[in-house]
C-alpha positions as CSV (number, residue, x, y, z in Angstrom):
1,X,165.3,146.0,146.8
2,X,167.3,146.6,143.9
3,X,170.6,144.4,143.9
4,X,173.7,144.5,141.8
5,X,175.3,141.0,140.6
6,X,178.2,139.6,138.5
7,X,177.2,137.7,135.4
8,X,179.3,135.5,133.4
9,X,177.0,134.5,130.3
10,X,178.4,130.7,130.6
11,X,182.1,129.4,131.1
12,X,183.5,126.5,128.9
13,X,185.9,124.7,131.0
14,X,188.3,122.9,128.6
15,X,190.2,119.7,129.5
16,X,191.0,118.3,126.0
17,X,190.0,119.7,122.7
18,X,187.0,121.1,120.8
19,X,186.5,122.0,117.3
20,X,183.9,124.7,116.1
21,X,181.6,124.3,112.8
22,X,179.2,126.2,111.3
23,X,175.9,124.6,111.1
24,X,172.3,124.4,110.7
25,X,169.9,122.2,112.1
26,X,166.7,121.2,110.2
27,X,167.1,118.1,108.5
28,X,164.5,115.6,109.2
29,X,165.5,112.3,110.5
30,X,163.6,109.0,110.0
31,X,161.8,109.1,113.3
32,X,160.0,112.1,111.8
33,X,161.3,114.5,114.8
34,X,164.0,117.2,113.4
35,X,167.5,116.9,114.1
36,X,168.3,119.3,116.6
37,X,171.9,120.3,116.9
38,X,175.5,119.4,115.3
39,X,176.1,116.3,117.5
40,X,177.5,113.6,115.2
41,X,174.4,111.8,113.3
42,X,174.3,107.8,113.6
43,X,172.1,105.4,111.6
44,X,171.2,102.1,113.0
45,X,169.9,100.0,110.4
46,X,168.4,96.5,110.9
47,X,165.5,94.4,111.8
48,X,163.8,93.9,115.1
49,X,166.7,93.2,117.0
50,X,167.8,96.9,116.2
51,X,164.6,98.2,117.2
52,X,164.9,96.6,120.6
53,X,168.1,97.9,121.6
54,X,168.0,101.3,119.7
55,X,166.9,103.2,122.8
56,X,169.6,101.5,124.9
57,X,172.2,103.0,122.4
58,X,170.3,106.4,122.4
59,X,170.8,106.8,126.2
60,X,174.3,105.9,126.4
61,X,175.2,108.2,123.4
62,X,173.1,110.9,125.0
63,X,174.7,114.2,124.5
64,X,177.4,112.6,122.4
65,X,175.4,111.8,118.8
66,X,172.2,112.0,117.5
67,X,170.9,108.3,117.1
68,X,168.2,107.4,114.5
69,X,167.0,104.4,113.2
70,X,164.4,102.9,110.7
71,X,160.8,103.6,111.0
72,X,160.2,99.9,110.9
73,X,162.2,96.8,110.8
74,X,163.9,95.8,107.3
75,X,162.6,92.6,106.2
76,X,165.2,91.4,104.2
77,X,168.4,92.6,102.5
78,X,166.2,92.8,99.3
79,X,163.8,95.0,100.7
80,X,166.9,96.8,102.1
81,X,168.4,97.4,98.6
82,X,164.8,99.0,97.5
83,X,164.4,101.8,100.0
84,X,168.3,102.0,101.0
85,X,168.6,105.2,98.6
86,X,165.7,107.1,100.4
87,X,167.0,106.2,103.9
88,X,170.6,107.7,103.1
89,X,169.1,110.9,101.1
90,X,167.0,112.1,104.5
91,X,170.5,113.8,105.8
92,X,174.4,113.2,105.8
93,X,175.4,110.6,108.4
94,X,178.5,110.4,110.4
95,X,178.5,106.4,111.3
96,X,176.2,104.0,109.9
97,X,175.8,100.6,112.0
98,X,173.8,98.2,109.6
99,X,172.8,94.6,109.5
100,X,170.7,92.5,107.0
101,X,170.4,88.8,107.8
102,X,167.8,87.8,110.3
103,X,164.9,88.2,108.2
104,X,167.0,87.0,104.7
105,X,167.2,83.5,106.4
106,X,163.6,83.0,107.6
107,X,161.6,80.2,106.0
108,X,157.9,79.4,106.2
109,X,157.1,75.4,106.1
110,X,160.1,74.6,103.7
111,X,163.8,74.7,103.5
112,X,163.9,77.7,101.2
113,X,165.5,80.6,102.8
114,X,163.6,84.1,102.0
115,X,166.6,85.2,100.4
116,X,169.2,82.4,99.3
117,X,172.6,82.6,99.9
118,X,173.6,83.5,96.6
119,X,171.2,86.4,96.4
120,X,172.0,87.7,100.0
121,X,175.6,88.1,98.8
122,X,174.7,90.0,95.8
123,X,172.1,92.2,97.5
124,X,174.7,92.6,100.5
125,X,177.5,93.6,97.9
126,X,175.4,96.4,96.3
127,X,174.3,97.9,99.6
128,X,177.7,98.0,100.9
129,X,178.6,99.9,97.7
130,X,176.1,102.4,98.2
131,X,176.9,103.0,101.6
132,X,180.7,103.1,101.3
133,X,179.5,106.2,98.9
134,X,178.3,108.2,101.9
135,X,181.4,108.8,103.5
136,X,180.2,107.7,106.7
137,X,182.2,105.6,109.0
138,X,180.6,102.1,108.3
139,X,180.1,99.4,111.3
140,X,178.8,95.8,110.1
141,X,176.7,94.1,112.8
142,X,177.1,90.3,112.4
143,X,173.5,88.5,112.6
144,X,172.4,87.3,116.0
145,X,172.4,83.6,117.0
146,X,169.2,81.3,116.1
147,X,168.0,79.3,118.9
148,X,166.5,75.9,118.6
149,X,162.6,75.5,118.1
150,X,162.0,78.9,116.6
151,X,160.0,77.1,113.7
152,X,160.5,79.6,111.0
153,X,164.4,79.9,111.3
154,X,166.7,77.0,111.5
155,X,169.5,77.0,114.1
156,X,173.0,77.3,112.9
157,X,172.3,79.3,109.8
158,X,173.1,82.5,111.4
159,X,177.0,81.3,111.2
160,X,176.3,80.5,107.4
161,X,174.8,83.9,106.6
162,X,177.6,85.7,108.6
163,X,180.3,84.0,106.4
164,X,178.9,85.4,103.2
165,X,178.8,88.8,105.0
166,X,182.7,88.4,106.0
167,X,183.3,87.6,102.4
168,X,181.6,90.9,100.8
169,X,183.4,92.9,103.6
170,X,186.8,91.6,103.2
171,X,189.2,94.5,102.0
172,X,186.9,97.1,102.8
173,X,187.5,99.7,105.3
174,X,184.4,98.6,107.6
175,X,184.5,97.9,111.2
176,X,182.7,94.5,112.9
177,X,180.2,94.6,115.7
178,X,180.2,90.9,116.4
179,X,176.9,90.7,118.0
180,X,177.0,86.8,117.5
181,X,179.9,86.3,119.3
182,X,178.6,88.9,122.2
183,X,175.2,87.2,122.5
184,X,176.0,83.4,122.0
185,X,177.5,82.7,125.7
186,X,175.0,84.7,127.3
187,X,171.8,83.6,125.5
188,X,170.4,81.7,128.6
189,X,170.7,85.1,130.4
190,X,169.4,87.6,127.6
191,X,167.4,85.7,124.6
192,X,163.9,84.3,125.0
193,X,163.5,80.8,124.9
194,X,162.9,79.4,121.3
195,X,162.6,83.0,120.2
196,X,165.3,85.4,118.5
197,X,164.1,88.2,120.3
198,X,165.6,89.2,123.6
199,X,164.5,90.3,127.2
200,X,164.6,93.9,128.2
201,X,167.9,93.1,130.0
202,X,169.2,91.5,126.5
203,X,168.4,94.8,124.4
204,X,170.0,96.6,127.2
205,X,173.5,94.5,127.2
206,X,173.1,94.6,123.2
207,X,172.6,98.1,123.2
208,X,176.0,98.7,125.6
209,X,177.7,96.6,122.9
210,X,176.5,98.6,120.0
211,X,176.9,102.2,121.7
212,X,180.7,101.0,122.4
213,X,181.3,100.1,118.6
214,X,179.7,103.4,117.7
215,X,181.8,105.3,120.1
216,X,184.9,104.0,119.0
217,X,184.0,104.8,115.4
218,X,183.3,108.3,116.2
219,X,186.5,108.9,117.6
220,X,188.0,108.8,114.4
221,X,185.2,109.6,112.0
222,X,185.6,112.1,109.3
223,X,182.5,113.7,109.7
224,X,181.0,114.5,106.4
225,X,177.5,115.7,108.1
226,X,179.3,119.0,108.9
227,X,179.9,119.7,105.5
228,X,176.1,119.1,105.1
229,X,175.1,121.2,107.9
230,X,177.6,124.4,107.1
231,X,176.3,127.8,107.0
232,X,177.8,131.3,106.6
233,X,178.0,132.9,109.8
234,X,179.4,136.3,108.3
235,X,180.1,138.8,110.9
236,X,178.0,137.2,113.5
237,X,179.7,136.8,117.1
238,X,179.2,133.4,118.1
239,X,179.0,132.7,121.8
240,X,179.4,129.1,123.4
241,X,176.5,129.2,125.5
242,X,175.4,126.1,123.6
243,X,176.5,123.6,121.2
244,X,175.1,125.3,117.9
245,X,178.8,126.0,116.5
246,X,180.3,122.9,117.9
247,X,181.2,120.1,116.0
248,X,182.9,117.8,118.5
249,X,183.4,117.8,122.1
250,X,185.9,115.5,124.2
251,X,186.1,115.9,127.7
252,X,184.8,119.3,127.7
253,X,182.0,120.9,130.5
254,X,179.8,123.8,130.1
255,X,179.4,125.3,133.5
256,X,177.1,128.2,134.6
257,X,179.2,131.4,135.3
258,X,179.4,132.8,139.0
259,X,177.2,135.4,139.7
260,X,178.3,137.7,142.4
261,X,175.5,140.1,144.0
262,X,177.0,143.4,144.6
263,X,174.6,145.6,146.5
264,X,170.7,146.7,147.1
265,X,169.8,149.7,144.5
266,X,166.2,150.3,145.4
267,X,163.7,149.5,147.8
268,X,160.0,150.4,148.2
269,X,159.5,153.9,149.9
270,X,156.2,155.3,148.2
271,X,152.5,154.7,149.6
272,X,152.0,153.2,146.2
273,X,155.0,150.5,146.6
274,X,153.1,148.8,149.8
275,X,149.7,147.2,150.0
276,X,147.0,148.6,151.1
277,X,145.5,145.8,153.2
278,X,148.4,143.7,154.5
279,X,150.3,144.2,157.6
280,X,152.8,142.7,159.3
281,X,152.4,141.2,162.9
282,X,154.6,144.6,164.0
283,X,151.6,146.5,161.9
284,X,154.0,147.8,159.2
285,X,152.8,147.5,155.5
286,X,153.8,144.7,153.3
287,X,155.4,145.6,150.0
288,X,153.7,142.6,148.3
289,X,154.1,143.2,144.7
290,X,157.0,145.6,144.7
291,X,159.5,144.4,141.9
292,X,157.6,141.5,141.4
293,X,157.8,141.8,137.6
294,X,160.0,144.9,136.3
295,X,161.8,145.9,133.4
296,X,165.1,148.2,133.0
297,X,166.6,149.5,130.2
298,X,169.6,152.1,129.1
299,X,168.8,155.1,127.4
300,X,171.6,156.0,125.6
301,X,170.1,158.9,124.0
302,X,169.3,161.0,127.3
303,X,172.4,159.2,129.0
304,X,170.5,157.3,131.9
305,X,168.8,154.3,132.8
306,X,165.1,153.8,133.3
307,X,163.0,151.2,135.2
308,X,159.5,150.3,135.6
309,X,158.3,147.8,138.4
310,X,155.2,146.5,139.9
311,X,153.6,148.5,142.8
312,X,150.5,148.2,144.6
313,X,148.2,149.8,142.2
314,X,150.1,150.0,139.1
315,X,153.6,150.3,137.6
316,X,156.1,152.5,139.0
317,X,158.7,154.3,137.4
318,X,162.4,155.1,138.5
319,X,165.3,156.1,136.8
320,X,169.1,156.4,137.3
321,X,172.3,158.1,136.1
322,X,174.9,155.4,137.2
323,X,172.0,152.4,137.3
324,X,172.8,151.9,140.8
325,X,171.2,155.3,142.7
326,X,167.8,155.4,141.7
327,X,164.9,158.2,142.1
328,X,161.2,157.8,141.6
329,X,160.1,161.0,140.1
330,X,156.1,162.1,140.7
331,X,155.5,161.4,136.8
332,X,151.8,159.7,137.2
333,X,148.9,161.7,135.9
334,X,147.7,163.0,139.2
335,X,151.4,164.5,139.7
336,X,151.4,162.7,143.2
337,X,152.7,159.4,142.2
338,X,155.2,157.7,139.9
339,X,152.4,155.1,138.6
340,X,152.6,155.5,134.8
341,X,150.6,152.5,133.8
342,X,147.7,150.9,135.3
343,X,147.8,147.3,134.4
344,X,150.0,144.6,136.1
345,X,152.4,141.7,134.8
346,X,153.8,144.8,132.9
347,X,157.2,144.9,131.1
348,X,158.5,147.4,129.0
349,X,161.3,147.0,126.1
350,X,162.8,149.6,123.3
351,X,162.1,148.9,120.3
352,X,165.5,148.9,118.2
353,X,164.0,149.1,114.9
354,X,162.6,152.7,115.4
355,X,164.8,155.9,116.3
356,X,164.9,157.7,119.5
357,X,161.9,159.9,119.8
358,X,159.5,157.8,117.9
359,X,156.2,157.6,119.2
360,X,156.5,154.0,119.6
361,X,159.9,153.8,120.6
362,X,159.0,152.0,124.1
363,X,156.7,148.9,123.7
364,X,154.8,147.6,126.8
365,X,152.6,144.3,127.5
366,X,150.5,143.4,130.5
367,X,147.4,142.5,131.8
368,X,143.9,143.6,131.3
369,X,142.4,142.7,134.2
370,X,139.3,143.7,133.3
371,X,139.1,141.3,130.9
372,X,139.6,138.3,132.7
373,X,143.3,138.4,132.6
374,X,143.8,138.9,128.9
375,X,146.9,140.5,127.4
376,X,146.8,144.1,126.4
377,X,149.7,146.1,124.5
378,X,150.9,149.9,124.5
379,X,153.5,152.3,123.4
380,X,155.3,155.5,124.3
381,X,157.9,157.9,123.1
382,X,159.6,158.3,126.5
383,X,158.6,155.4,128.8
384,X,156.5,157.8,130.9
385,X,153.5,158.8,128.8
386,X,151.6,155.7,127.6
387,X,148.9,155.0,124.9
388,X,147.3,151.8,124.5
389,X,147.0,149.5,121.0
390,X,143.9,148.5,120.2
391,X,142.0,151.0,122.1
392,X,143.2,149.5,125.6
393,X,141.2,146.4,124.8
394,X,143.0,142.8,124.6
395,X,144.6,141.6,121.7
396,X,144.9,137.9,122.8
397,X,142.9,135.2,125.1
398,X,143.8,134.6,128.4
399,X,146.2,134.4,130.2
400,X,148.2,137.4,131.2
401,X,148.3,137.6,134.7
402,X,152.3,136.9,135.5
403,X,155.1,138.5,133.1
404,X,154.1,139.7,129.6
405,X,156.5,140.9,127.3
406,X,156.4,142.9,123.5
407,X,159.6,143.0,121.7
408,X,161.1,143.4,118.5
409,X,162.4,140.4,117.1
410,X,166.1,141.4,114.9
411,X,166.2,137.8,114.0
412,X,162.8,137.2,112.4
413,X,162.3,140.9,111.8
414,X,158.9,140.7,113.4
415,X,157.4,141.4,116.7
416,X,156.6,138.9,119.3
417,X,154.6,138.7,122.2
418,X,155.0,136.5,125.4
419,X,152.5,135.5,128.4
420,X,151.4,132.7,130.4
421,X,148.9,130.4,129.3
422,X,146.3,128.4,130.7
423,X,146.9,124.6,131.0
424,X,144.7,122.8,133.6
425,X,142.3,124.9,135.5
426,X,142.4,128.4,136.1
427,X,144.0,129.1,139.7
428,X,143.7,126.6,142.6
429,X,144.8,122.9,142.5
430,X,144.1,122.5,139.2
431,X,146.6,125.0,137.5
432,X,149.7,124.1,135.6
433,X,151.2,127.3,134.6
434,X,153.2,127.3,131.1
435,X,154.1,129.8,128.5
436,X,152.9,131.2,125.2
437,X,154.8,132.6,122.2
438,X,153.0,134.6,119.5
439,X,154.3,136.4,116.6
440,X,152.8,139.3,114.7
441,X,151.4,138.2,110.8
442,X,150.4,141.5,109.7
443,X,153.5,143.4,108.4
444,X,154.2,144.5,112.1
445,X,151.9,147.4,112.1
446,X,150.6,147.4,115.5
447,X,148.3,150.3,115.1
448,X,146.3,148.8,112.2
449,X,146.7,145.3,112.9
450,X,147.0,145.3,117.0
451,X,145.3,141.7,117.2
452,X,147.1,140.1,114.3
453,X,148.8,137.6,116.4
454,X,149.8,134.0,115.8
455,X,150.5,131.6,118.4
456,X,153.7,129.5,117.3
457,X,154.7,127.8,120.7
458,X,152.2,127.0,123.4
459,X,151.7,125.4,126.7
460,X,155.6,125.3,127.2
461,X,156.3,123.3,130.5
462,X,159.3,123.0,132.6
463,X,158.8,119.2,131.8
464,X,161.2,118.1,134.5
465,X,162.6,114.8,133.8
466,X,162.5,114.1,137.9
467,X,158.7,114.5,137.4
468,X,158.5,115.9,141.0
469,X,154.9,116.4,142.1
470,X,153.3,118.5,144.6
471,X,150.9,117.1,147.2
472,X,147.6,117.3,144.9
473,X,149.8,115.2,142.0
474,X,150.6,117.9,139.8
475,X,154.3,118.7,138.5
476,X,156.0,120.7,141.4
477,X,158.1,123.0,138.8
478,X,156.2,125.0,136.8
479,X,156.8,128.1,134.4
480,X,155.4,131.2,136.0
481,X,156.6,133.1,133.1
482,X,159.3,133.8,130.6
483,X,160.8,136.5,128.9
484,X,163.3,136.7,126.0
485,X,166.6,138.8,126.0
486,X,167.9,138.4,122.2
487,X,171.8,139.0,122.3
488,X,174.5,138.1,119.7
489,X,171.9,135.9,117.7
490,X,170.8,134.0,120.5
491,X,167.3,133.8,122.4
492,X,168.0,133.9,125.9
493,X,164.8,132.7,128.1
494,X,164.7,134.3,131.1
495,X,162.8,131.7,133.2
496,X,160.7,132.2,136.1
497,X,160.2,128.8,137.4
498,X,157.8,128.5,140.4
499,X,158.1,125.2,142.7
500,X,154.5,125.2,143.4
501,X,153.6,123.7,146.7
502,X,150.6,125.8,147.6
503,X,147.6,126.8,146.1
504,X,146.1,129.5,148.1
505,X,147.3,132.3,150.7
506,X,148.3,131.4,153.8
507,X,149.9,133.3,156.8
508,X,153.5,133.5,156.7
509,X,155.6,136.0,158.4
510,X,159.0,134.1,158.7
511,X,161.6,136.5,157.1
512,X,164.7,134.4,158.7
513,X,163.9,130.8,157.4
514,X,164.9,129.9,153.8
515,X,162.1,127.9,153.0
516,X,162.0,124.7,150.4
517,X,158.6,125.1,149.6
518,X,156.5,127.5,147.4
519,X,159.5,129.5,146.2
520,X,160.7,131.1,143.0
521,X,164.0,130.6,141.0
522,X,165.7,132.7,138.3
523,X,166.8,130.1,135.5
524,X,168.4,130.9,132.0
525,X,168.0,129.0,128.7
526,X,169.1,129.5,125.2
527,X,167.2,128.7,121.7
528,X,168.1,129.1,118.3
529,X,164.9,129.5,116.8
530,X,163.0,131.4,119.7
531,X,160.7,128.5,120.2
532,X,162.6,125.7,121.7
533,X,164.5,126.8,124.6
534,X,167.2,124.5,126.7
535,X,166.1,123.8,130.1
536,X,169.0,121.7,131.0
537,X,170.2,124.4,133.9
538,X,166.7,123.8,135.6
539,X,167.2,120.3,135.3
540,X,170.5,120.7,136.7
541,X,168.7,123.2,139.8
542,X,171.4,125.5,138.7
543,X,169.8,129.1,138.6
544,X,171.0,131.9,137.0
545,X,170.6,134.0,140.0
546,X,170.6,131.9,143.3
547,X,168.3,132.6,146.1
548,X,170.1,134.1,149.2
549,X,170.6,132.6,152.7
550,X,168.5,132.5,155.4
551,X,167.6,136.0,156.6
552,X,168.2,137.5,153.0
553,X,165.7,139.8,151.3
554,X,165.6,137.2,148.7
555,X,165.9,133.8,150.4
556,X,162.4,132.8,149.1
557,X,162.5,133.8,145.4
558,X,164.1,135.5,142.6
559,X,162.1,137.3,140.1
560,X,163.8,137.7,136.7
561,X,163.4,141.1,134.5
562,X,162.2,141.1,131.3
563,X,165.5,141.9,129.8
564,X,169.2,142.3,130.8
565,X,170.8,145.5,130.1
566,X,174.4,145.6,128.2
567,X,176.3,148.5,129.4
568,X,180.2,149.4,128.7
569,X,180.7,145.8,127.7
570,X,178.8,144.6,131.1
571,X,175.7,142.9,131.5
572,X,173.4,144.3,134.4
573,X,170.8,142.0,135.8
574,X,168.0,143.8,137.7
575,X,165.8,141.2,139.8
576,X,162.9,141.2,142.2
577,X,163.8,139.5,145.8
578,X,161.1,137.6,147.9
579,X,161.6,137.5,151.6
580,X,158.8,135.3,151.9
581,X,157.0,132.7,150.0
582,X,154.4,133.1,146.9
583,X,151.2,132.3,148.2
584,X,151.9,134.0,151.8
585,X,150.2,136.8,152.9
586,X,153.5,138.3,154.3
587,X,155.2,138.1,151.2
588,X,157.5,141.2,151.1
589,X,159.7,142.7,148.6
590,X,162.1,144.6,150.8
591,X,164.3,145.2,147.9
592,X,164.9,144.2,144.0
593,X,167.4,144.4,141.3
594,X,171.0,143.2,140.3
595,X,173.6,144.4,138.4
596,X,175.8,141.8,136.2
597,X,178.7,142.1,134.5
598,X,180.7,140.4,131.8
599,X,183.9,141.8,130.3
600,X,186.6,143.7,131.7
601,X,188.2,142.5,134.7
602,X,185.2,140.5,135.6
603,X,186.6,137.8,132.9
604,X,190.1,138.6,132.4
605,X,192.6,140.6,134.6
606,X,195.8,141.5,132.7
607,X,198.4,138.9,133.0
608,X,196.7,136.4,134.3
609,X,196.0,134.7,131.0
610,X,198.1,134.8,127.7
611,X,196.9,134.1,124.5
612,X,198.9,133.6,121.2
613,X,198.4,131.9,117.9
614,X,201.3,129.5,116.3
615,X,202.0,129.1,112.8
616,X,205.1,126.5,111.9
617,X,206.9,126.6,109.0
618,X,204.6,126.3,105.7
619,X,201.5,124.9,107.5
620,X,199.4,128.0,106.6
621,X,195.8,126.3,107.5
622,X,196.4,125.0,111.0
623,X,196.6,127.1,113.9
624,X,196.2,127.0,117.8
625,X,195.2,129.5,120.3
626,X,196.9,128.8,123.6
627,X,196.0,129.9,127.1
628,X,198.6,129.5,129.5
629,X,198.3,129.7,133.3
630,X,200.5,128.7,136.1
631,X,201.4,124.8,135.9
632,X,198.7,124.2,132.8
633,X,198.1,125.0,129.0
634,X,194.4,125.1,127.1
635,X,194.7,125.1,123.4
636,X,192.0,125.5,120.8
637,X,192.7,124.3,117.3
638,X,191.6,125.7,114.3
639,X,191.9,123.6,111.2
640,X,191.4,125.1,107.8
641,X,190.4,122.3,105.0
642,X,190.8,124.8,102.1
643,X,191.4,128.6,101.8
644,X,188.0,129.5,100.9
645,X,187.5,130.6,104.2
646,X,190.3,133.3,104.2
647,X,188.8,134.4,101.4
648,X,185.3,134.6,102.3
649,X,186.6,136.8,105.3
650,X,188.5,139.3,103.4
651,X,185.4,139.8,101.0
652,X,183.6,140.2,104.3
653,X,186.0,142.8,105.6
654,X,186.2,144.5,102.2
655,X,182.2,144.8,102.4
656,X,182.3,146.0,106.0
657,X,184.9,149.2,104.6
658,X,182.2,150.7,102.0
659,X,181.2,154.1,103.2
660,X,183.8,154.2,105.9
661,X,186.0,157.1,106.4
662,X,189.5,156.8,105.6
663,X,191.8,155.9,108.5
664,X,193.2,152.7,110.0
665,X,190.9,149.8,110.9
666,X,191.6,146.2,112.4
667,X,189.6,143.2,112.5
668,X,188.4,143.9,116.0
669,X,186.4,146.9,114.2
670,X,185.1,144.7,111.5
671,X,183.9,142.3,114.0
672,X,182.4,144.7,116.5
673,X,184.9,144.1,119.3
674,X,185.6,147.7,120.1
């Protein structure tokens, strides 16, 4: 059954304020992992005490800041002075929480400290001078208490070194995080006996105190890291579907848009739509594969929609003038069916790098069953008459028995190929399903180099933080497949997530109960590099298209398309619906497909929301966009730090005008909003 639905990309509900910035995210943090977004960057400098509480700080600031620490504990302020330049050069920091002291006051068999107080004062002065030049908000953490009986440190020395530090910091704009005063009355509960280190609960308590201090600093931090991460976005529309251009958020929630299903548009009707060997208890045939994997495109040249869907013996073809009423022309090779491709796991995508009529305008990928479920690729001028690349042989190793996709990537200017990949065993109780992404490495010449594929991301799993297991101990949530929809500079992952509770076929003909086992969901995730996809909607259990209620044709599964169709400022989503579970012999697809909408009255009905910009007096660089509804006002602020942005915008507009016909144009034309 083909269904129609309303789809809002992602809606941001504003409760307070939001600041945007142009940003890149490829700096290398001290931990060795790449910085992944534009959240404020926080550096914790310290000894083994800071290493003990850093995970607690990260957990408390999750989603609010990137928290980094030194790879190993610093031994003293002398060592810190030798290494500080390298640490600060790693990236631009917004907040630096720092301490030296515990290892300075250490002594071994004598009363002489590793770093005497006079040298400590000299070192700390130089270190603070360097830190101040970063522009980051600075927080000094006092050295924590020394208990009696440690052997290499003297009870009471922390007070002496903290006094010297207070002298160095006097008159400077540096916050004090008094961990000494915080820990002292709690030592019996949080510190190990005769040891400067802390228990697990103790480090958690210290982490809470540090996180609180960092949050207070972030509230007023100047955010110097934004300058280092600024990029020129040009005329690219920016979608607020992730935090890519979000510099700071306060009291804001991102919510998945509400999907409205608006009607069945296609049902199994041909002999090839039904299984040949499966029957329901009443003797009627089962459409076990109909719409299981499908693709739909808008053919602007011929003013029609085209669709490819899984049937029993291959890939069926359908077309429509309006995207709602579909016909199945008998365009198969024998003239008696609509089967145009004999492989399974197939998807079709238009190649935007080629003109209409080009022999390779349509690109396809599917499962070459004869080669142990390896992926093969093909091409067509019209989507009906297909030719194989590589002589019909596979172009990469298995597995390809779910949804495969060959598409042009306009961001990287290359072809990419997505398939399933093996992880664990092949089928049965040992199987773990995951996704593989490949890119073409031979000049995008698929005719001459059809096998030149490089795997750039492999064994992409759900990695569910809830760690749910099925009854045989494997991850319950698995990627049955994923395709990509590339829109406005964002890679959208259309994620087919299988809740795997069965490993073999079973008799199941219950078309009323909405089951909670062995079902499939359609989630969406975003990526800016096309490799690392945000899976937070999966973790929140918020599918893009929810399964239907009991008795519905899609109660036990939603199968994503290979692409989302954008038409008349609306997004149309076509999906396959499952009325029984994945491994059920009664798995039936009485219908599939959905239409989703973004734009027009779906988002904004005239008069419901007003919007305007405010300019006061001679303040030419500060603007506000105000959304007014009955009883409340939401304001988006814009603060220009210089006039350079306006100048760059004027130059971009002038460049856009080159070659245009004489006439009157507006900024909406320049930005492609008309």
